[in-house]
C-alpha positions in Angstrom: 68.4 171.1 70.3 68.4 170.7 66.5 69.7 167.4 65.3 72.4 167.4 62.6 71.2 166.4 59.1 71.7 162.7 58.4 73.7 161.9 55.3 74.1 158.5 53.7 77.4 157.8 52.0 77.2 154.5 50.1 80.5 152.7 49.1 81.2 149.7 47.0 82.8 146.7 48.8 82.1 143.7 46.6 84.9 141.1 46.4 87.6 143.5 47.5 88.1 141.9 50.9 88.8 138.5 49.2 91.1 140.1 46.6 93.0 142.0 49.3 93.5 138.8 51.3 95.0 137.1 48.3 97.2 140.0 47.4 98.4 140.2 51.1 99.3 136.5 51.1 101.2 137.1 47.8 103.2 140.0 49.4 102.2 142.0 46.3 102.6 145.5 47.9 106.1 144.6 49.2 107.1 143.1 45.9 106.1 146.2 43.9 108.0 148.6 46.3 111.1 146.4 46.2 111.3 146.2 42.4 110.1 149.7 41.3 112.5 152.6 41.1 112.4 155.1 44.0 109.3 157.3 43.8 109.5 161.0 42.8 109.1 163.0 46.1 107.0 165.6 44.3 104.4 163.1 43.2 101.1 163.1 45.2 100.8 159.3 44.9 103.6 156.7 44.8 103.8 154.5 41.7 103.4 151.4 43.8 100.2 152.7 45.4 98.7 153.6 42.0 99.6 150.2 40.6 97.9 148.5 43.5 94.7 150.4 42.8 95.0 149.6 39.0 95.5 145.9 39.8 92.4 145.7 41.9 90.4 147.4 39.2 91.7 145.0 36.5 90.5 142.1 38.7 87.1 143.5 39.5 86.0 146.1 37.0 88.4 146.7 34.1 87.3 150.2 33.4 89.4 152.4 31.1 92.4 154.3 32.6 90.6 157.6 32.4 87.7 156.2 34.4 89.7 154.8 37.3 89.3 157.9 39.4 85.5 157.8 39.2 85.5 154.1 40.0 87.7 154.6 43.0 85.4 157.3 44.4 82.6 154.7 44.6 84.7 152.2 46.5 85.5 152.2 50.3 88.9 153.9 50.2 90.5 151.7 52.9 89.9 148.7 50.7 92.0 150.3 48.0 94.8 151.3 50.5 93.8 155.0 50.1 93.1 157.9 52.4 89.5 159.2 52.3 90.3 162.0 49.7 93.1 160.3 47.8 90.9 159.0 45.0 90.9 162.4 43.4 94.6 162.0 42.6 93.9 158.9 40.4 93.8 160.7 37.1 95.2 159.0 34.0 98.3 161.1 34.3 99.7 159.6 37.5 98.5 156.2 36.5 100.4 156.5 33.2 103.5 157.6 35.0 103.2 154.6 37.3 103.0 152.2 34.3 106.0 154.0 32.8 107.9 153.2 36.0 106.7 149.6 35.8 108.2 149.3 32.3 111.7 150.0 33.7 111.4 147.1 36.2 113.4 143.9 35.6 110.3 141.9 34.6 112.0 138.5 34.6 113.2 138.9 38.2 109.9 140.5 39.3 107.7 137.7 37.8 110.0 134.9 38.9 110.0 136.1 42.5 106.2 136.6 42.4 105.5 133.1 40.9 107.8 131.2 43.2 106.3 132.9 46.2 102.8 132.1 44.9 103.7 128.4 44.4 105.1 128.2 47.9 102.3 130.0 49.7 99.4 128.2 47.9 101.2 124.9 47.4 100.6 124.6 43.7 101.3 121.2 42.2 103.9 121.4 39.4 103.4 118.0 37.9 101.4 119.1 34.9 101.1 122.4 32.8 98.8 123.4 30.0 99.9 125.9 27.4 97.8 127.9 24.9 98.1 131.2 23.0 95.7 133.7 21.6 95.8 137.0 19.7 95.2 140.4 21.3 93.5 142.4 18.6 94.2 146.1 18.5 92.6 149.1 16.7 94.9 151.6 15.0 98.1 151.8 13.1 100.8 151.7 15.9 103.4 152.9 13.5 106.0 153.2 16.3 105.4 149.7 17.6 108.1 148.2 15.4 110.3 146.4 17.9 112.6 149.3 18.6 114.5 149.4 21.9 113.1 151.8 24.5 115.3 152.9 27.4 117.5 149.9 26.7 114.6 147.3 26.7 113.2 145.5 23.7 109.6 146.1 22.7 107.1 144.1 20.7 106.0 144.5 17.1 102.3 145.1 16.6 101.6 143.7 13.2 99.2 141.6 11.2 99.2 137.9 11.7 97.0 134.9 12.1 94.2 136.5 14.0 92.1 134.2 16.2 89.4 136.8 16.5 88.8 136.4 12.8 89.9 140.0 12.1 92.8 139.7 9.6 92.3 143.4 8.8 93.5 144.4 12.3 97.0 144.3 13.9 97.7 142.2 16.9 100.0 140.8 19.6 100.4 137.2 20.5 99.5 136.3 24.1 101.0 133.0 25.4 99.7 131.6 28.8 100.7 128.5 30.7 98.7 127.4 33.7 99.1 124.6 36.2 96.7 121.6 36.0 96.3 122.1 39.8 93.7 124.9 40.1 94.3 126.4 36.6 96.7 128.9 38.2 98.7 131.0 35.7 102.4 130.4 36.2 103.9 131.8 33.1 103.0 134.3 30.4 104.6 136.0 27.5 103.6 138.7 24.9 105.2 138.1 21.5 105.2 139.9 18.2 101.9 139.9 16.3 103.3 137.8 13.4 104.9 135.2 15.6 104.2 131.6 14.6 102.8 129.7 17.6 104.9 126.6 17.0 108.1 128.6 17.5 107.3 129.6 21.1 107.2 126.2 22.8 110.9 125.5 23.3 111.4 128.8 25.1 108.2 128.3 27.2 109.3 124.8 28.2 112.8 125.9 29.1 111.5 128.6 31.3 109.1 126.2 33.0 112.0 123.8 33.7 114.0 126.6 35.4 110.9 127.5 37.4 110.2 123.9 38.5 113.8 122.9 38.9 113.4 119.6 37.0 112.3 118.4 33.5 110.0 115.5 34.3 106.7 117.5 34.4 104.0 116.9 31.8 103.6 119.6 29.2 100.2 119.7 27.5 99.6 121.9 24.4 97.6 121.9 21.2 98.7 120.8 17.7 101.2 123.7 17.3 103.5 121.8 19.7 103.5 118.8 17.3 106.6 119.6 15.2 109.7 117.5 15.0 111.9 120.2 16.5 109.6 120.8 19.5 109.0 117.1 20.4 112.6 116.1 19.9 113.9 118.9 22.1 111.6 118.1 25.0 112.4 114.4 24.6 116.1 115.1 24.6 115.7 117.0 27.9 114.0 114.0 29.5 110.6 115.8 29.5 107.1 114.6 28.8 104.4 116.0 26.6 100.9 115.4 25.3 99.7 117.1 22.1 97.3 116.7 19.2 98.4 115.3 15.9 97.5 117.7 13.1 95.5 116.4 10.2 98.3 117.5 7.9 100.7 114.9 9.3 101.0 111.8 7.2 100.2 109.5 10.2 96.7 110.8 10.0 96.1 109.6 6.5 98.0 106.4 7.0 95.8 105.4 10.0 92.5 106.3 8.1 93.7 104.2 5.2 94.5 101.4 7.5 91.0 101.5 9.0 89.5 100.9 5.5 91.0 97.4 5.5 91.4 96.5 9.2 89.3 96.5 12.4 90.8 98.5 15.2 90.7 97.0 18.7 89.0 100.0 20.4 89.0 99.9 24.2 86.5 102.0 26.3 88.5 104.3 28.6 85.9 106.7 30.0 82.2 107.6 30.1 80.7 111.0 30.9 77.3 112.8 30.8 76.2 114.2 27.5 77.8 117.7 27.2 74.8 119.1 25.3 71.6 117.4 26.3 71.0 116.6 30.0 68.9 113.6 29.1 70.9 112.5 26.1 73.1 109.4 25.9 76.4 109.4 27.7 79.5 110.1 25.8 81.7 107.0 25.4 85.4 107.6 24.8 87.5 104.8 23.4 91.1 104.6 22.5 93.5 102.4 20.5 97.3 102.3 20.2 98.2 103.3 16.7 99.3 100.3 14.5 101.5 102.7 12.5 104.3 104.2 14.6 105.0 107.9 14.7 107.7 109.0 12.3 109.9 110.1 15.2 109.2 107.0 17.3 106.8 108.7 19.8 103.8 106.9 21.2 100.6 107.6 19.2 97.1 107.0 20.5 93.8 107.4 18.6 90.6 108.4 20.5 87.0 107.9 19.5 84.1 109.9 21.0 80.5 108.7 20.5 79.4 112.3 21.0 81.7 113.6 18.3 80.6 110.8 16.0 76.9 111.9 16.4 77.9 115.6 16.0 79.9 114.8 12.8 77.1 112.8 11.4 74.7 115.7 11.9 77.1 118.1 10.3 77.8 115.8 7.4 74.0 115.4 6.7 73.4 119.1 6.9 76.2 119.8 4.4 74.9 117.1 2.0 71.3 118.4 2.2 72.5 122.0 1.6 74.5 120.9 -1.5 71.7 118.7 -2.8 69.2 121.5 -2.6 71.5 123.9 -4.4 72.3 121.3 -7.1 68.6 120.7 -7.7 68.1 124.5 -8.1 70.8 124.6 -10.7 69.3 121.6 -12.5 66.0 123.5 -12.8 67.8 126.6 -14.1 69.5 124.5 -16.8 66.2 123.1 -17.9 64.6 126.5 -18.1 64.2 128.6 -21.3 66.6 131.4 -20.1 69.6 129.3 -18.9 72.8 131.4 -18.9 75.1 128.3 -18.9 76.0 127.5 -22.5 79.2 125.4 -22.0 79.8 122.2 -20.1 82.8 123.8 -18.3 80.5 126.5 -16.8 78.2 123.9 -15.4 81.1 121.9 -13.9 82.5 125.1 -12.3 79.2 126.0 -10.7 78.7 122.4 -9.4 82.2 122.5 -7.8 81.5 125.8 -6.3 78.3 124.5 -4.7 80.0 121.5 -3.2 82.9 123.5 -1.9 80.6 126.2 -0.3 78.4 123.5 1.3 81.5 121.6 2.5 80.2 118.4 0.9 82.9 117.7 -1.7 84.0 114.6 0.3 80.7 112.9 0.1 79.0 114.0 -3.2 80.0 113.7 -6.8 78.2 114.7 -9.9 78.0 113.7 -13.6 77.1 116.0 -16.5 75.1 114.5 -19.3 74.8 116.3 -22.6 71.3 115.9 -24.0 70.6 116.9 -27.5 67.2 118.4 -28.2 65.9 119.3 -31.7 63.9 122.5 -31.8 62.1 123.1 -35.1 61.1 126.5 -36.4 60.0 127.5 -39.8 61.9 130.2 -41.6 60.0 133.2 -42.9 58.1 132.6 -46.1 56.5 129.6 -47.6 58.1 126.4 -46.3 59.6 124.3 -49.0 61.1 120.8 -49.0 64.8 120.9 -48.0 64.7 124.0 -45.9 67.2 124.0 -43.0 66.0 123.3 -39.5 67.6 125.0 -36.5 68.8 122.8 -33.7 70.3 123.4 -30.2 72.1 121.4 -27.6 71.6 121.6 -23.8 74.0 120.6 -21.0 71.7 120.0 -18.0 73.0 118.8 -14.7 71.5 115.4 -14.1 69.4 114.6 -11.1 71.6 114.8 -8.1 74.2 112.5 -7.8 74.8 108.9 -7.6 76.4 106.9 -4.8 80.1 106.0 -5.2 80.7 103.2 -2.7 84.3 102.8 -3.9 85.1 106.3 -2.9 82.9 106.3 0.2 80.8 109.0 -1.4 77.0 109.4 -1.4 
């Protein structure tokens, strides 16, 4: 009897069993079905089922919406919660309709229930949170993304702002994320208008965390955008705790550095750790000292000193000085040449300032411009006679690079 032809059907499994176990513990499927509007009976695939597939794809593959169907065909269908031939229904049209249904969900209620269940199931510690934000850079005009209300819900403004991808020419949204210190688990996020100032988002974020935790005495950690009088005073007035970074623009920064010029700080070693760059390099030593100058609002202010950062700063400083020194020597050679285009003292000074600024060495180098008068003699046409005029010219060379200025801590 003739044996049937053997066919090999290879399917992708990957990390899907792990992802499915986590989603099952989170009751993700039940949560979607509970909050989504009733499905259209004419649809081949329910919105909740389509969103479950999309969620798994975002975790594992992140392919474009139009490529989800092809991706799903390569995956074991039972791991996606699909029948054997259901992947063909995953075109971008039903996926788009499912996302449209998700837009109509009460997102605050949905996310609150989801996060509280996650905290309870995985026993997330809520003693400390870390907050940060970044920009989501977008291509295109997005002329209709102007904050108008859609089906009774507010939308975000896609606009230009401070772009953290260094693309000020592109529009953006602001993405704000808060994670627990325990396991770096996301517990809160928000998408804000593209031109939103980061410092204005912290009071709302902290207030939401307080409602989520049920008390104010958790530790809120954020970058220097948190360090404004309004933000710190608000958290303090609510009996909260915070850790942030003092911006260099605050007057306390200059006052402490001026104080160090005349005093010796009582630095105390608080930690040691391996060199973060070189495996065999010296250990990083971290020291701290309580600020002798109080914060303007009365908050505790501590200064930290890192031996690794000191070494890195020293290398960066020397690199900047060497770069500027080389450029200044080049200009000095040009000034001494026969075809120098700098005729005025002001032009020389402007070029020197530009060199120091571009090299980042203005803090450590200074220059002097010396005017040197040279007499150039040339005979006028004809037979020279006594008393004929002699032509002279002046030069404004840049002197040999630059003298030390100990009084101003300059080299």
